[in-house]
C-alpha positions in Angstrom: -20.7 14.0 25.8 -21.1 11.1 27.9 -18.4 8.1 28.0 -20.4 5.7 25.8 -20.9 8.0 23.0 -17.5 9.2 23.3 -16.1 5.7 22.7 -18.3 5.4 19.5 -16.5 8.1 18.2 -13.0 7.0 19.0 -14.2 4.0 17.4 -15.3 6.0 14.3 -12.6 7.6 14.0 -9.9 5.5 14.6 -10.7 2.1 13.8 -8.1 0.0 12.0 -10.1 -2.7 10.2 -7.7 -5.6 10.1 -9.1 -8.7 8.6 -10.5 -10.0 12.1 -12.1 -6.7 12.8 -13.8 -6.7 9.4 -15.3 -10.0 9.7 -16.8 -9.2 13.0 -16.9 -5.2 14.0 -20.6 -3.3 13.6 -21.3 -1.0 11.2 -21.4 3.0 11.6 -23.4 4.8 9.5 -26.8 6.5 9.7 -28.7 8.6 6.7 -27.4 12.0 6.2 -28.0 14.5 3.7 -25.7 15.1 0.9 -24.7 18.6 -0.4 -23.0 20.0 -3.6 -19.5 19.8 -1.8 -20.4 15.9 -1.3 -21.7 15.4 -5.0 -18.7 17.1 -6.4 -16.6 14.2 -5.2 -18.4 12.3 -8.0 -18.3 14.5 -10.8 -22.1 16.0 -9.7 -23.3 12.8 -8.8 -23.9 12.5 -5.0 -23.3 9.6 -3.4 -26.4 6.8 -2.9 -25.6 6.4 0.6 -27.7 3.1 0.4 -27.5 0.9 3.5 -27.2 -2.0 0.9 -26.3 -1.8 -2.8 -29.2 -2.9 -5.2 -29.7 -6.3 -6.5 -28.6 -7.3 -10.1 -26.7 -9.9 -12.1 -24.1 -11.6 -10.0 -21.0 -9.3 -10.1 -17.6 -11.2 -9.8 -14.7 -9.6 -8.1 -10.9 -10.6 -7.8 -8.7 -9.8 -5.3 -4.9 -8.7 -5.6 -3.0 -8.6 -2.3 -4.3 -10.9 0.2 -3.0 -9.5 3.2 -5.1 -8.3 6.3 -6.6 -5.3 4.3 -7.0 -7.6 1.3 -8.6 -10.0 3.1 -11.0 -7.4 5.1 -11.6 -5.5 1.7 -13.2 -8.8 0.1 -15.1 -9.3 2.7 -16.4 -5.6 2.7 -17.3 -6.2 -1.0 -19.1 -9.3 0.1 -20.9 -7.3 2.6 -22.2 -4.5 0.3 -25.6 -6.3 -1.5 -26.6 -9.0 -3.1 -25.2 -11.2 -5.9 -21.5 -10.4 -5.0 -18.9 -12.9 -5.4 -15.1 -13.1 -4.9 -13.8 -15.9 -7.5 -10.4 -15.3 -7.8 -7.2 -14.4 -5.6 -3.6 -13.0 -6.2 -0.6 -12.5 -4.1 3.1 -12.5 -4.5 3.1 -15.0 -1.6 1.4 -18.8 -1.7 1.2 -18.8 2.1 -0.7 -15.0 2.2 -2.7 -16.2 -0.5 -3.9 -19.5 1.5 -4.5 -17.4 4.4 -6.8 -15.3 3.0 -8.5 -18.3 1.1 -9.0 -19.9 4.5 -10.1 -17.0 5.9 -13.0 -16.5 3.2 -13.8 -19.4 3.9 -14.2 -19.3 7.3 -16.0 -15.8 7.4 -18.5 -16.2 4.5 -18.1 -19.7 3.0 -16.2 -18.9 0.1 -14.3 -21.4 -1.9 -11.7 -19.9 -4.3 -10.7 -22.8 -6.8 -7.2 -23.7 -7.5 -7.0 -22.6 -10.9 -8.3 -19.1 -10.0 -5.6 -18.6 -7.4 -2.4 -17.2 -8.8 1.1 -16.3 -7.2 4.3 -14.6 -8.2 5.0 -11.3 -9.2 2.5 -11.5 -12.1 -0.2 -12.8 -10.1 -2.3 -9.5 -11.2 -2.6 -10.7 -14.8 -3.9 -13.8 -13.9 -6.9 -12.1 -11.4 -7.9 -9.6 -14.5 -7.9 -12.1 -17.1 -10.3 -14.4 -14.9 -14.0 -14.0 -15.4 -14.0 -11.0 -13.3 -16.2 -7.7 -13.5 -14.2 -6.0 -10.5 -10.7 -6.0 -9.2 -9.8 -5.1 -5.6 -6.3 -3.9 -5.5 -4.8 -4.0 -1.9 -1.0 -4.6 -2.4 1.9 -2.5 -1.1 1.2 0.5 -2.9 4.1 1.0 -4.8 2.4 -1.5 -7.4 -0.8 0.1 -7.6 -0.1 2.1 -10.8 0.9 -0.7 -12.6 -1.5 -3.0 -11.4 -4.5 -0.5 -11.7 -3.4 0.6 -15.4 -3.6 -3.3 -16.3 -7.2 -3.8 -15.0 -8.4 -0.7 -16.9 -6.8 -1.6 -19.9 -9.0 -5.0 -19.6 -12.1 -3.3 -19.0 -12.5 -4.2 -15.4 -14.1 -1.9 -12.6 -11.3 -1.1 -10.0 -11.7 -0.6 -6.1 -8.1 0.6 -5.0 -6.6 0.7 -1.8 -5.1 4.1 -0.6 -2.3 5.4 -1.3 -2.5 5.2 -5.0 1.4 6.0 -5.7 4.4 6.5 -3.6 6.1 8.9 -6.0 5.5 11.5 -8.6 5.9 9.4 -11.3 3.3 6.7 -10.4 0.9 9.7 -9.5 1.1 10.8 -13.2 0.7 7.3 -14.4 -2.6 6.8 -12.1 -4.0 10.2 -13.6 -3.6 8.4 -17.0 -5.2 5.6 -16.2 -7.9 7.4 -14.3 -8.4 9.6 -17.6 -8.6 6.2 -19.5 -11.3 4.8 -17.1 -13.6 8.0 -17.6 -13.4 7.2 -21.3 -14.3 3.6 -20.7 -17.0 4.3 -18.2 -15.1 2.0 -15.9 -16.0 3.0 -12.1 -13.1 3.7 -9.8 -13.4 3.9 -5.6 -10.5 4.5 -3.6 -9.9 3.2 0.4 -9.7 6.7 2.0 -12.8 6.0 3.6 -13.5 9.4 5.1 -15.6 10.7 2.2 -18.1 7.7 2.5 -18.3 7.9 6.3 -21.6 9.6 7.6 -20.3 11.6 10.4 -17.5 13.1 8.1 -19.7 13.5 5.4 -22.3 15.6 7.6 -19.9 17.7 9.2 -18.0 18.5 6.2 -21.7 19.6 4.7 -22.2 22.2 7.3 -18.8 23.5 7.3 -19.1 23.9 3.5 -22.5 25.8 4.2 -20.9 28.1 6.9 -21.7 27.1 10.2 -17.9 27.8 11.0 -17.7 30.8 9.0 -14.8 30.8 6.2 -12.0 28.2 6.6 -9.1 29.7 7.5 -6.7 27.2 8.6 -6.2 23.4 10.2 -4.2 21.4 12.7 -4.0 17.7 11.7 -2.2 15.4 14.0 -2.0 11.4 14.0 0.1 10.3 16.7 0.6 6.8 17.8 3.0 3.8 18.2 5.5 1.8 15.9 3.6 0.1 13.1 4.3 -3.5 12.9 7.5 -5.2 11.2 8.6 -8.5 10.8 11.9 -10.0 11.5 14.0 -11.5 8.3 14.0 -15.2 8.0 17.3 -16.7 6.6 15.5 -18.4 3.7 14.3 -14.9 2.4 16.0 -12.8 -0.2 16.4 -9.3 0.2 13.1 -8.7 -2.1 11.0 -11.1 -0.4 11.9 -9.3 3.1 11.3 -5.9 1.9 7.8 -6.7 0.3 6.9 -8.9 3.5 8.0 -5.8 5.6 6.6 -3.5 3.1 5.3 -0.7 5.7 8.9 0.0 6.8 10.1 0.7 3.1 9.6 3.9 1.4 9.8 2.4 -1.8 6.9 0.4 -1.0 4.7 2.1 1.2 5.2 5.6 0.4 6.6 6.1 4.2 3.6 6.5 6.7 3.0 9.9 5.9 2.0 8.6 2.8 0.6 5.4 3.4 -1.4 6.0 6.7 -1.5 10.0 7.0 -3.3 10.3 3.9 -6.6 9.8 5.4 -6.2 12.9 7.5 -4.6 14.7 4.5 -7.5 13.8 2.8 -9.7 15.2 5.1 -8.3 18.4 5.0 -8.2 18.9 1.7 -12.0 17.9 1.4 -12.5 20.6 4.1 -10.2 23.3 2.3 -11.5 22.7 -1.1 -7.9 22.9 -2.9 -4.4 21.9 -2.6 -1.7 23.7 -1.3 1.4 25.7 -3.4 4.1 24.4 -1.3 5.4 22.9 1.8 8.2 23.1 4.3 8.8 20.2 6.9 11.1 17.9 8.8 11.3 14.8 10.4 13.3 11.8 11.3 13.9 8.5 13.3 14.3 8.4 17.0 13.3 4.7 17.5 15.2 2.4 14.2 12.9 -0.5 14.4 12.9 -1.6 11.0 13.4 -0.5 7.4 14.4 3.1 6.2 11.7 5.4 6.6 10.9 8.2 9.0 9.2 7.8 12.3 8.1 11.4 12.9 7.1 14.3 10.4 6.2 17.8 11.0 5.0 19.6 7.8 3.6 23.4 7.0 1.6 23.8 4.1 0.7 27.2 2.5 -2.3 28.1 0.0 -2.0 30.3 -2.9 -4.3 32.8 -0.9 -1.5 32.7 2.3 -3.8 30.4 4.5 -1.3 28.0 6.0 -2.0 24.5 7.9 -0.1 22.3 10.2 0.5 18.6 10.2 2.3 16.1 12.0 2.1 12.4 12.5 4.3 10.1 14.7 4.8 6.6 15.1 6.9 5.9 18.3 6.4 3.8 20.9 5.6 4.9 24.7 4.5 8.1 23.9 1.1 10.0 24.5 -1.2 9.6 21.2 -4.0 11.6 19.6 -5.7 11.9 16.4 -6.8 15.8 15.8 -8.5 16.7 12.7 -9.0 20.6 13.8 -10.4 22.6 10.9 -10.5 26.8 11.8 -13.1 28.9 10.3 -14.0 32.6 11.3 -16.8 32.1 13.4 -15.6 28.8 15.1 -14.4 25.5 14.6 -14.9 22.0 13.5 -13.7 18.7 14.7 -14.2 16.8 11.4 -15.4 13.5 13.2 -18.4 15.1 14.1 -18.5 18.1 16.3 -18.7 21.8 15.9 -17.7 24.7 18.2 -17.8 28.3 18.4 -14.8 30.4 19.4 -15.6 29.9 23.4 -15.5 26.1 23.0 -18.9 25.9 23.3 -20.6 22.7 21.2 -22.9 24.3 18.6 -23.7 20.9 17.1 -22.7 17.4 17.3 -23.5 14.5 14.9 -26.6 12.4 16.1 -25.0 8.8 17.1 -27.6 6.2 17.5 -28.2 5.6 21.3 -29.1 2.0 21.3 -26.3 -0.7 20.7 -28.5 -3.3 19.2 -28.5 -5.2 15.6 -31.3 -3.2 14.7 -29.8 0.1 14.7 -28.5 1.7 11.6 -25.3 1.6 13.8 -24.9 -1.9 12.8 -26.0 -1.7 9.5 -23.0 0.0 7.5 -19.6 0.7 8.4 -17.3 2.9 5.7 -15.4 0.5 4.7 -18.7 -1.8 3.6 -19.9 1.8 2.3 -17.0 2.4 -0.2 -18.4 -1.2 -1.9 -21.8 -0.3 -1.9 -21.1 2.7 -4.1 -19.0 1.2 -6.4 -21.8 -1.8 -6.7 -24.7 0.7 -7.0 -22.6 2.7 -9.4 -22.0 -0.3 -11.5 -25.6 -1.5 -11.3 -27.3 1.5 -12.2 -25.0 3.3 -14.2 -24.8 6.2 -11.8 -21.1 6.6 -12.9 -18.5 7.0 -10.0 -14.8 7.8 -10.1 -12.9 9.3 -7.2 -9.4 8.6 -8.0 -8.3 11.9 -9.3 -9.2 13.3 -5.8 -7.1 10.7 -4.4 -4.3 11.2 -6.9 -4.1 15.1 -5.4 -4.0 14.0 -1.8 -1.3 11.3 -2.4 0.4 14.1 -4.2 -0.3 16.4 -1.2 1.5 13.5 1.0 4.2 13.4 -1.5 5.1 16.9 -1.3 5.2 16.7 2.3 7.7 13.6 2.7 10.0 14.9 0.1 9.9 18.4 2.0 10.7 16.6 5.1 13.3 14.4 3.4 15.2 17.2 1.9 14.8 20.2 4.2 13.6 22.2 1.3 10.7 23.9 0.4 8.7 21.8 -2.3 6.0 23.2 -4.4 2.9 21.4 -5.7 4.5 22.0 -9.6 7.6 19.9 -8.4 5.5 17.1 -7.2 3.1 17.3 -10.4 5.9 17.4 -12.8 9.0 15.5 -10.9 10.5 12.6 -12.5 11.3 10.9 -8.9 10.4 7.2 -9.3 11.3 4.7 -6.4 12.2 1.2 -6.3 13.8 -1.0 -8.3 13.6 -1.4 -12.2 13.0 -5.1 -12.1 10.8 -7.1 -10.0 12.3 -10.3 -9.1 13.4 -12.5 -5.9 17.1 -11.7 -4.9 19.2 -8.7 -4.0 17.6 -5.3 -4.7 18.9 -2.8 -6.7 18.1 1.2 -7.3 16.8 1.1 -3.7 18.9 4.0 -1.6 19.1 3.8 2.0 19.4 7.5 1.8 16.1 9.5 1.4 15.2 9.1 -2.0 15.2 13.2 -2.9 18.0 14.5 -4.9 20.2 16.9 -2.5 18.7 15.0 0.6 21.0 14.1 3.7 21.4 11.0 4.6 19.3 9.0 7.0 19.9 6.1 9.1 21.4 3.2 7.8 18.7 0.2 6.9 18.4 -2.2 9.8 17.4 -5.6 9.9 16.0 -6.7 13.1 
């Protein structure tokens, strides 16, 4: 593959769509066939894979969580088709809300009136009670189960960023909410993106059709530098600091094995077609930057039929970085981003990326972050029901299983994760000291983690 194509594939696989990136970056999807394996994601309903959602009556959306990903998701929703509006914003912090408000105005000429802007811990209630049809949730994932449940109870369709929970109790609550959404015919789409990305979809289709034989294992890596963090300001309470620095606290993010590595785990689950029975692993902190989470993990999963996979992820500066999504079959192996090989290392298929970088190319028509919203809007307007929440709950559970195994050094089973009463975080949300958040890994029987560090 030439350097030009390789750079495209790296972009497809690694792009982190920040607010600015979501406003200005080009799309990437081209039409490809779907299969039963893809259709099962939607309970028998294939993805539309449209370049744009169909026209219809105006759909109004509210955004809860006005950080970079939330602002980007709001723009992605607006770009999904005609007659789409963002009419309400909610965030715990006023300054975050105003940044998003300003960005939406500059990027898409959207004006949100003061009366539709909500702050504080109950901001989600104001957004849900606004005149909206859809609620976009991009808060720290700790709050996802509570917020999404309120939206479904109120009869709203939902777009929810990943992961959908940070602990087993939250995952169980999300499953109850998902069943309620199905009963109410309310659509739910989750932000793990790869199942909406056409090169990943076509690769999975070919693997499912036997192009590399039977899938017998996988090797999944995501190694990069330290994630963003913020310094504590004197005027911030402990609660405010933790929420502003949420990526670095397990009770808010789930740790990066859950919050970010879920992308890679979800792809692996998609190819293998089932969830593992148990996991063992380890991890720790080599660079204490901020918060109380680990900065590296190594987890081995085992399936009921004896298949084993290895997964590892790292967020440490000044190391060699790479992403590997390697699916092993009896006849060859797959790079899940768009290439199949035989066991001699010879390429037997590559995804046909467009040759020309121009605005008329399909390359610029869609990106998976927009495609998620295209599918959501299409389902709402056509009645072709979509709900991927259960799959994402189970991918979240798999991530929780790996994190719990690494925190404890013990074998953790799928049944333990499904039935565990582990809940992370305080019992009450208010600015001030935070109680009920241990500095040790929050799993019974675990060894102490490095102490909480404020930088």
